[in-house]
C-alpha positions as CSV (number, residue, x, y, z in Angstrom):
1,X,93.7,-73.3,-16.0
2,X,92.3,-71.1,-14.0
3,X,94.0,-68.2,-12.0
4,X,95.2,-69.2,-8.2
5,X,93.4,-67.1,-5.6
6,X,97.2,-65.9,-4.5
7,X,98.2,-64.6,-8.2
8,X,94.7,-63.3,-8.4
9,X,95.2,-61.5,-5.1
10,X,98.9,-60.1,-5.6
11,X,98.7,-59.3,-9.3
12,X,95.2,-57.7,-9.6
13,X,94.5,-56.1,-6.1
14,X,97.6,-55.8,-3.9
15,X,100.2,-54.3,-6.2
16,X,97.7,-52.0,-7.3
17,X,96.5,-50.8,-4.3
18,X,100.1,-50.7,-3.4
19,X,100.8,-48.4,-6.4
20,X,97.8,-46.3,-5.2
21,X,99.1,-45.6,-2.0
22,X,102.0,-44.4,-3.4
23,X,100.2,-41.8,-5.4
24,X,98.4,-39.8,-3.1
25,X,101.5,-39.7,-1.0
26,X,103.8,-39.0,-3.8
27,X,105.5,-42.7,-3.3
28,X,106.6,-41.4,0.3
29,X,104.5,-43.7,1.8
30,X,103.6,-40.9,4.4
31,X,99.8,-41.1,4.8
32,X,99.9,-38.8,7.6
33,X,101.3,-35.8,5.7
34,X,99.4,-32.6,6.5
35,X,97.5,-31.7,3.2
36,X,95.2,-28.9,2.2
37,X,92.6,-28.2,4.9
38,X,92.7,-31.7,6.3
39,X,91.4,-30.8,10.0
40,X,87.9,-30.0,7.6
41,X,86.6,-33.6,8.0
42,X,88.3,-34.1,11.8
43,X,86.6,-31.0,13.0
44,X,83.4,-32.1,11.9
45,X,83.6,-35.3,13.0
46,X,85.3,-33.9,16.6
47,X,81.6,-31.5,16.5
48,X,79.1,-34.4,15.8
49,X,80.5,-36.2,18.8
50,X,79.8,-33.2,20.9
51,X,75.7,-32.5,19.3
52,X,76.9,-30.2,16.5
53,X,77.4,-29.6,12.7
54,X,79.2,-26.2,12.8
55,X,83.1,-26.4,12.7
56,X,85.6,-23.7,13.8
57,X,86.5,-20.9,11.0
58,X,90.4,-22.4,10.9
59,X,89.3,-25.9,9.9
60,X,87.5,-25.2,6.8
61,X,88.2,-21.8,5.9
62,X,87.0,-20.0,2.7
63,X,85.6,-23.7,2.0
64,X,82.2,-23.4,4.1
65,X,79.0,-21.0,4.4
66,X,79.0,-18.9,7.3
67,X,75.2,-18.5,9.1
68,X,74.1,-17.0,12.1
69,X,77.8,-16.6,13.3
70,X,78.6,-20.3,12.8
71,X,80.6,-22.1,10.6
72,X,79.0,-25.1,8.3
73,X,80.2,-27.8,5.6
74,X,78.4,-27.8,2.0
75,X,80.6,-31.0,1.3
76,X,79.2,-34.2,1.7
77,X,79.1,-35.8,5.0
78,X,79.9,-39.4,4.1
79,X,83.8,-39.5,4.1
80,X,83.5,-38.1,8.6
81,X,82.2,-41.8,8.9
82,X,85.8,-43.2,9.3
83,X,86.7,-40.6,11.4
84,X,83.5,-41.3,14.1
85,X,85.2,-44.9,13.7
86,X,88.3,-44.4,14.7
87,X,87.9,-41.5,17.0
88,X,88.3,-43.2,20.2
89,X,91.7,-44.5,18.7
90,X,93.5,-41.4,17.6
91,X,93.4,-37.5,18.5
92,X,91.4,-35.9,15.8
93,X,93.1,-32.5,16.6
94,X,96.1,-33.7,15.5
95,X,96.2,-36.8,13.3
96,X,95.1,-36.5,9.5
97,X,93.4,-39.1,7.9
98,X,92.8,-37.3,4.6
99,X,94.6,-39.1,2.4
100,X,93.9,-42.6,4.2
101,X,90.2,-41.6,3.6
102,X,91.1,-41.0,0.0
103,X,93.1,-44.4,-0.9
104,X,90.7,-46.3,1.4
105,X,87.5,-45.1,-0.8
106,X,89.3,-44.6,-4.5
107,X,91.1,-48.0,-4.2
108,X,87.9,-49.9,-2.7
109,X,86.1,-48.6,-5.6
110,X,88.5,-49.7,-8.3
111,X,89.0,-53.0,-6.6
112,X,85.5,-53.6,-7.0
113,X,85.3,-52.8,-10.7
114,X,88.3,-55.4,-11.1
115,X,86.5,-57.5,-8.9
116,X,84.1,-57.4,-11.2
117,X,85.8,-58.1,-14.3
118,X,87.4,-61.1,-13.2
119,X,84.5,-62.9,-11.7
120,X,81.2,-62.0,-13.8
121,X,82.6,-61.3,-16.9
122,X,82.8,-64.4,-18.4
123,X,80.0,-66.9,-18.6
124,X,79.1,-69.1,-15.2
125,X,79.4,-72.8,-17.6
126,X,82.1,-71.2,-19.7
127,X,83.9,-74.2,-21.1
128,X,87.2,-72.8,-21.1
129,X,88.3,-71.1,-18.1
130,X,90.7,-68.3,-18.5
131,X,92.8,-69.1,-21.1
132,X,95.9,-67.2,-22.7
133,X,93.5,-64.9,-24.8
134,X,91.3,-64.6,-21.3
135,X,94.0,-63.3,-19.3
136,X,95.3,-61.0,-21.9
137,X,91.8,-59.5,-22.2
138,X,91.9,-59.0,-18.4
139,X,94.9,-57.6,-18.1
140,X,94.0,-54.9,-20.7
141,X,90.4,-54.4,-19.2
142,X,92.2,-54.1,-15.7
143,X,94.9,-51.0,-16.7
144,X,91.7,-49.4,-18.2
145,X,90.3,-49.4,-14.8
146,X,93.8,-48.3,-12.7
147,X,95.2,-45.8,-14.9
148,X,92.3,-45.1,-17.1
149,X,89.8,-44.1,-14.7
150,X,88.1,-41.5,-12.4
151,X,89.9,-43.5,-9.6
152,X,93.5,-42.5,-10.7
153,X,92.3,-38.7,-10.9
154,X,90.9,-38.7,-7.2
155,X,93.7,-40.8,-6.0
156,X,96.1,-38.3,-7.1
157,X,94.9,-35.4,-3.8
158,X,94.5,-36.4,-0.5
159,X,92.7,-33.2,0.6
160,X,89.3,-32.4,1.5
161,X,87.8,-32.0,-2.1
162,X,88.8,-34.9,-3.5
163,X,87.2,-36.7,-0.4
164,X,83.6,-36.5,-1.4
165,X,84.5,-38.1,-5.2
166,X,86.0,-40.8,-3.6
167,X,83.1,-41.7,-1.5
168,X,80.7,-41.5,-4.6
169,X,83.0,-43.3,-6.7
170,X,83.5,-46.1,-3.8
171,X,79.9,-46.3,-3.8
172,X,78.7,-45.7,-7.6
173,X,81.2,-48.7,-8.4
174,X,79.4,-51.1,-5.8
175,X,76.0,-50.2,-7.4
176,X,77.5,-50.9,-11.0
177,X,78.7,-54.1,-9.7
178,X,75.5,-55.1,-8.3
179,X,73.5,-54.3,-10.4
180,X,75.4,-55.7,-13.0
181,X,75.8,-59.2,-11.5
182,X,72.1,-59.1,-10.8
183,X,71.5,-58.8,-14.7
184,X,73.7,-60.8,-16.3
185,X,75.4,-63.2,-13.8
186,X,72.1,-63.9,-11.6
187,X,70.1,-63.8,-14.5
188,X,68.4,-67.1,-14.1
189,X,66.8,-66.2,-10.5
190,X,66.7,-62.6,-11.5
191,X,66.6,-61.3,-7.7
192,X,67.2,-57.9,-7.3
193,X,68.4,-56.3,-4.2
194,X,66.1,-53.6,-4.1
195,X,66.7,-52.7,-0.5
196,X,70.3,-52.9,-0.9
197,X,70.7,-50.8,-4.1
198,X,68.5,-48.0,-2.1
199,X,70.8,-48.5,0.8
200,X,73.8,-47.2,-1.5
201,X,72.0,-44.9,-3.1
202,X,70.9,-43.1,0.5
203,X,74.1,-42.8,1.4
204,X,75.1,-41.3,-1.3
205,X,73.1,-38.4,-0.9
206,X,75.9,-37.3,1.5
207,X,78.5,-38.0,-1.1
208,X,78.1,-36.2,-4.0
209,X,74.0,-35.4,-4.8
210,X,74.7,-35.1,-8.8
211,X,75.3,-39.3,-8.2
212,X,72.6,-39.8,-5.6
213,X,70.1,-38.5,-8.7
214,X,71.0,-40.8,-10.6
215,X,71.4,-43.9,-8.5
216,X,67.4,-43.1,-7.4
217,X,66.7,-43.1,-10.8
218,X,68.0,-46.6,-11.3
219,X,66.5,-47.6,-8.0
220,X,62.9,-46.8,-9.3
221,X,63.9,-47.8,-12.3
222,X,64.5,-51.2,-10.9
223,X,61.6,-51.3,-8.8
224,X,59.7,-50.9,-11.5
225,X,61.5,-53.9,-13.5
226,X,61.2,-56.0,-10.6
227,X,57.6,-55.6,-10.3
228,X,57.0,-56.1,-14.4
229,X,59.5,-59.6,-13.6
230,X,56.9,-60.6,-10.9
231,X,53.4,-60.0,-12.6
232,X,54.8,-61.5,-15.6
233,X,55.7,-65.0,-13.6
234,X,52.5,-65.2,-12.3
235,X,51.4,-66.0,-15.3
236,X,48.5,-63.2,-14.6
237,X,46.2,-63.4,-17.6
238,X,44.8,-60.0,-17.0
239,X,47.0,-57.7,-15.3
240,X,45.1,-54.9,-13.7
241,X,46.1,-51.6,-12.1
242,X,45.1,-53.5,-8.9
243,X,47.5,-55.8,-9.5
244,X,50.8,-53.6,-10.1
245,X,49.7,-52.0,-7.3
246,X,49.7,-54.6,-4.5
247,X,52.4,-56.1,-6.0
248,X,54.6,-52.8,-5.8
249,X,53.9,-52.3,-2.4
250,X,55.0,-55.7,-1.4
251,X,58.3,-55.1,-3.9
252,X,59.0,-52.0,-3.2
253,X,58.5,-50.2,0.5
254,X,61.0,-51.2,1.7
255,X,63.5,-49.4,-0.7
256,X,61.2,-46.3,-0.8
257,X,61.4,-45.9,2.6
258,X,65.2,-46.2,2.7
259,X,65.4,-43.5,0.0
260,X,63.4,-41.6,1.8
261,X,65.2,-41.4,4.7
262,X,68.3,-41.1,2.6
263,X,66.7,-37.9,1.8
264,X,65.0,-36.7,4.9
265,X,68.5,-36.9,6.7
266,X,70.3,-34.4,4.4
267,X,66.4,-31.7,4.9
268,X,66.7,-32.4,8.6
269,X,70.8,-31.6,8.2
270,X,69.2,-28.5,6.3
271,X,66.6,-27.6,8.9
272,X,69.5,-27.6,11.6
273,X,72.2,-25.5,10.1
274,X,70.2,-22.8,7.9
275,X,66.9,-23.4,9.4
276,X,65.5,-24.0,6.2
277,X,64.5,-27.8,5.3
278,X,65.2,-26.6,1.1
279,X,67.9,-24.8,1.7
280,X,71.1,-26.3,0.5
281,X,73.3,-23.3,1.5
282,X,71.8,-20.4,2.7
283,X,74.1,-18.0,4.3
284,X,77.3,-16.2,3.3
285,X,79.6,-18.2,1.1
286,X,83.2,-18.4,2.8
287,X,85.0,-16.9,-0.5
288,X,82.6,-13.7,-0.5
289,X,82.7,-13.7,3.0
290,X,86.7,-13.0,2.9
291,X,86.7,-10.3,0.3
292,X,85.6,-12.2,-3.3
293,X,82.8,-9.7,-3.9
294,X,83.9,-8.8,-7.4
295,X,85.0,-11.5,-9.6
296,X,83.9,-13.3,-12.3
297,X,82.8,-16.1,-10.1
298,X,80.7,-13.5,-8.2
299,X,80.1,-11.5,-11.1
300,X,78.7,-13.9,-13.4
301,X,75.3,-14.4,-11.7
302,X,74.7,-10.2,-11.9
303,X,75.6,-9.5,-14.9
304,X,74.2,-12.4,-17.2
305,X,71.5,-14.2,-15.2
306,X,72.9,-17.5,-15.8
307,X,72.5,-19.9,-12.6
308,X,74.8,-22.9,-11.9
309,X,73.5,-25.7,-13.7
310,X,72.5,-24.4,-17.7
311,X,71.6,-27.0,-19.7
312,X,73.1,-25.1,-22.4
313,X,76.7,-25.4,-21.2
314,X,76.5,-29.6,-21.6
315,X,78.1,-29.4,-25.3
316,X,80.7,-26.9,-24.8
317,X,81.6,-28.1,-21.2
318,X,82.1,-31.5,-22.5
319,X,84.2,-30.4,-25.4
320,X,86.3,-28.3,-23.0
321,X,86.7,-31.4,-20.5
322,X,87.6,-33.8,-23.6
323,X,90.0,-31.6,-25.3
324,X,91.5,-28.9,-22.7
325,X,91.6,-25.4,-23.6
326,X,89.6,-24.7,-26.3
327,X,88.5,-21.5,-28.5
328,X,85.4,-23.2,-29.3
329,X,84.1,-23.2,-25.5
330,X,84.5,-20.1,-25.1
331,X,82.5,-19.2,-28.3
332,X,80.3,-21.3,-27.5
333,X,79.3,-20.3,-23.9
334,X,79.2,-16.3,-25.3
335,X,76.5,-17.3,-28.0
336,X,74.5,-19.0,-25.5
337,X,74.5,-15.9,-23.4
338,X,76.0,-18.4,-20.7
339,X,77.8,-15.7,-18.5
340,X,81.0,-17.3,-17.3
341,X,82.9,-20.9,-16.7
342,X,85.2,-20.6,-14.2
343,X,88.2,-22.6,-15.1
344,X,90.2,-23.8,-12.2
345,X,92.0,-26.4,-13.6
346,X,92.1,-27.6,-16.8
347,X,95.5,-28.9,-18.1
348,X,94.1,-32.2,-18.4
349,X,92.9,-33.5,-21.8
350,X,90.5,-36.4,-21.3
351,X,90.4,-37.7,-25.0
352,X,94.2,-38.9,-24.3
353,X,93.7,-40.0,-20.7
354,X,90.2,-41.8,-21.4
355,X,90.7,-42.8,-25.2
356,X,90.3,-46.3,-24.2
357,X,86.6,-45.7,-22.0
358,X,85.8,-43.4,-24.4
359,X,85.9,-46.1,-27.1
360,X,84.5,-49.0,-25.2
361,X,81.5,-46.4,-24.6
362,X,80.5,-45.3,-27.8
363,X,80.5,-49.0,-28.7
364,X,78.7,-50.4,-25.6
365,X,76.2,-47.1,-26.2
366,X,75.6,-48.1,-30.2
367,X,75.0,-51.9,-29.6
368,X,72.7,-51.4,-26.4
369,X,70.9,-48.9,-28.8
370,X,70.5,-51.2,-31.6
371,X,69.5,-53.9,-29.1
372,X,66.9,-52.3,-28.0
373,X,65.4,-51.5,-31.4
374,X,65.9,-55.1,-32.7
375,X,64.9,-57.3,-29.7
376,X,63.1,-55.4,-27.1
377,X,62.6,-57.6,-24.0
378,X,62.7,-56.3,-20.4
379,X,66.9,-57.0,-19.8
380,X,67.3,-54.9,-23.3
381,X,64.9,-52.2,-21.6
382,X,66.5,-52.5,-18.1
383,X,69.9,-52.2,-19.4
384,X,69.1,-48.9,-21.4
385,X,67.4,-47.1,-19.1
386,X,70.1,-48.1,-16.5
387,X,72.6,-46.2,-19.2
388,X,70.0,-43.4,-19.2
389,X,69.6,-42.8,-15.3
390,X,73.7,-43.4,-14.9
391,X,74.2,-40.5,-17.4
392,X,72.3,-37.8,-15.7
393,X,75.0,-37.5,-12.8
394,X,77.4,-37.1,-16.0
395,X,74.5,-34.0,-17.8
396,X,74.3,-32.9,-14.2
397,X,78.2,-32.0,-14.2
398,X,78.5,-31.0,-17.8
399,X,75.8,-27.9,-17.0
400,X,77.9,-26.8,-14.0
401,X,79.5,-23.2,-14.0
402,X,82.7,-24.4,-12.9
403,X,85.4,-26.9,-14.5
404,X,88.1,-28.7,-12.8
405,X,90.0,-32.2,-13.1
406,X,87.9,-33.6,-9.8
407,X,84.7,-32.8,-11.0
408,X,85.3,-35.6,-13.9
409,X,84.4,-38.3,-11.3
410,X,80.8,-37.4,-11.7
411,X,80.8,-38.7,-15.4
412,X,82.3,-42.1,-14.3
413,X,79.0,-43.7,-13.6
414,X,77.8,-44.5,-17.2
415,X,81.9,-45.0,-18.5
416,X,82.1,-48.1,-15.8
417,X,79.0,-49.6,-16.4
418,X,79.7,-49.5,-20.2
419,X,83.0,-51.2,-19.2
420,X,81.3,-53.8,-17.4
421,X,78.6,-54.5,-20.2
422,X,81.9,-54.7,-22.7
423,X,83.5,-57.0,-21.0
424,X,80.7,-59.3,-20.9
425,X,81.0,-59.5,-24.6
426,X,84.5,-59.1,-25.6
427,X,85.6,-62.1,-22.9
428,X,83.3,-63.9,-24.6
429,X,84.7,-63.7,-28.4
430,X,87.3,-65.1,-29.9
431,X,90.4,-63.4,-31.3
432,X,88.9,-63.8,-35.1
433,X,85.7,-62.1,-33.8
434,X,85.8,-58.1,-34.1
435,X,89.5,-58.3,-34.9
436,X,89.5,-54.5,-35.0
437,X,89.5,-54.2,-31.0
438,X,93.2,-56.0,-30.7
439,X,94.7,-53.1,-32.5
440,X,92.4,-50.1,-31.0
441,X,92.2,-51.2,-27.4
442,X,96.2,-52.0,-26.6
443,X,97.0,-49.0,-28.7
444,X,94.5,-46.9,-26.9
445,X,95.6,-48.3,-23.5
446,X,99.3,-47.3,-24.0
447,X,98.1,-44.0,-25.0
448,X,96.7,-43.8,-21.4
449,X,99.4,-44.8,-19.0
450,X,101.9,-42.5,-21.0
451,X,99.6,-39.6,-20.8
452,X,98.7,-40.8,-17.1
453,X,102.0,-40.1,-16.6
454,X,102.2,-36.7,-17.7
455,X,98.9,-36.1,-16.0
456,X,100.5,-37.4,-12.2
457,X,103.7,-35.2,-12.8
458,X,101.5,-32.0,-13.6
459,X,98.7,-32.3,-11.0
460,X,100.8,-32.9,-8.3
461,X,102.4,-29.3,-8.8
462,X,98.7,-28.4,-8.6
463,X,99.3,-26.9,-4.2
464,X,96.5,-24.9,-3.1
465,X,97.6,-24.9,0.4
466,X,97.9,-21.9,1.8
467,X,100.1,-22.8,4.7
468,X,102.8,-26.0,5.1
469,X,100.8,-27.7,7.4
470,X,97.6,-27.7,5.2
471,X,95.6,-25.2,7.8
472,X,93.9,-21.3,7.0
473,X,96.6,-18.7,7.0
474,X,96.8,-16.0,9.5
475,X,95.6,-13.1,6.8
476,X,92.7,-15.4,5.7
477,X,91.5,-15.7,8.9
478,X,91.9,-12.4,9.9
479,X,89.6,-11.6,6.5
480,X,86.7,-14.1,7.9
481,X,86.8,-12.9,11.7
482,X,86.3,-9.3,10.4
483,X,84.7,-9.4,7.1
484,X,84.4,-6.4,4.5
485,X,81.7,-4.3,4.2
486,X,79.6,-5.7,1.8
487,X,78.0,-4.6,-1.4
488,X,74.5,-3.6,-1.9
489,X,73.0,-5.4,-5.0
490,X,72.8,-2.1,-6.8
491,X,76.8,-1.6,-6.5
492,X,78.0,-4.9,-8.0
493,X,76.0,-4.4,-10.9
494,X,78.0,-1.4,-11.4
495,X,81.1,-3.0,-10.1
496,X,80.6,-6.0,-12.4
497,X,79.8,-4.2,-15.8
498,X,84.1,-3.7,-16.1
499,X,83.6,-8.0,-16.9
500,X,83.5,-9.1,-20.4
501,X,82.7,-12.7,-20.1
502,X,84.4,-14.6,-23.0
503,X,86.1,-17.4,-21.5
504,X,88.9,-16.8,-23.3
505,X,89.3,-13.4,-22.7
């Protein structure tokens, strides 16, 4: 007997969204309390409405770039859309929308994945519709979505740092669900919605560029596979370069144009802010301007020459994200000569919080690699290619010079895609197949929920607001308006020599 629509809505969408609203408001359900730097995106919306891109000093403080005596964002601009839509109805100078924004985007992202689990994980012509076994499996997978995922992390803070991540999670969910539906649910028609994929990827450029890179690569792969499928269906005996070129132009001009416009808009905004199309951050960083001239973060490049993204950091940083505080991490960073990895907040051990999805990812990865070796058809190649594209965002994040909790949202894209691929097989299995999963998955989910309770109690204590109303303190503002003298490169190198860049010292 199938679920009723009311049951589906109540248990799988309404209750989780209400619970998420409780998480982000610390169960006060006050969406309009002031969180850290709540004015930032509001001020940006006001500036855009007035034809500018700069914001006041007091709106964003040190989390900014200072160029030509103006203050600019370096966060993704996507969350400003909500402010622009509601600006005729509210006063952006006094009403915060930060919690509403994070809650709305993170909840939509989780709900989209939840929708796919309900409606696309079972075959179209399944003989048994939602028997008891299928319902139990759906509940278990749904618990992973809402408790053992990046959505659960991002929903816990309604501040500027979390808004771009909530946006990237929402767009990433839309992308992987649409791709999954087109590959496995509508596999008979195989109509790739290339323009729609491209729109999502182009918007992602203005959330988290690491995620956007993955989505751009995925769109290009989908364009190539779409052209290949079309040429094969036409039954052309002699496929020439000219055939591919003509078909490719017909298929790809619109999605490629959309991808170009998404990137071009970012480059144009760079020029308007920094007089340079290719510069993503010219000017003086807010923390440096306010006096953080000599610190591990500021000194690392002077002493070691290590850049923001270093491939050598991937393994040690992955160990740290999974295990939490780790002596191994510090020793590896030192041994590889990568200088300094800033640990902003690191109490969470994702080996416990994400044990379910890690197990699923390993199972799925092994299966799709095996299928590529055994049966190298176009669908298998496409799934492997997409997983590879989605992994790029995770690898970029793991090679970065800072470790903090919210960054794990960039790891979620391949994990979410793996969850959908797993659900497709697991929902089709009967209870006698893969019996071990009936022991591993429920136990790991219980562990996830127990540990997520601990994570919530710890993470909500992490309050970096400098004033009670979430605005920049007078002390910091004074430093930004009247910055201390800047040191020369030689003076910085001399001052920085005192640091021993062992992460654990």
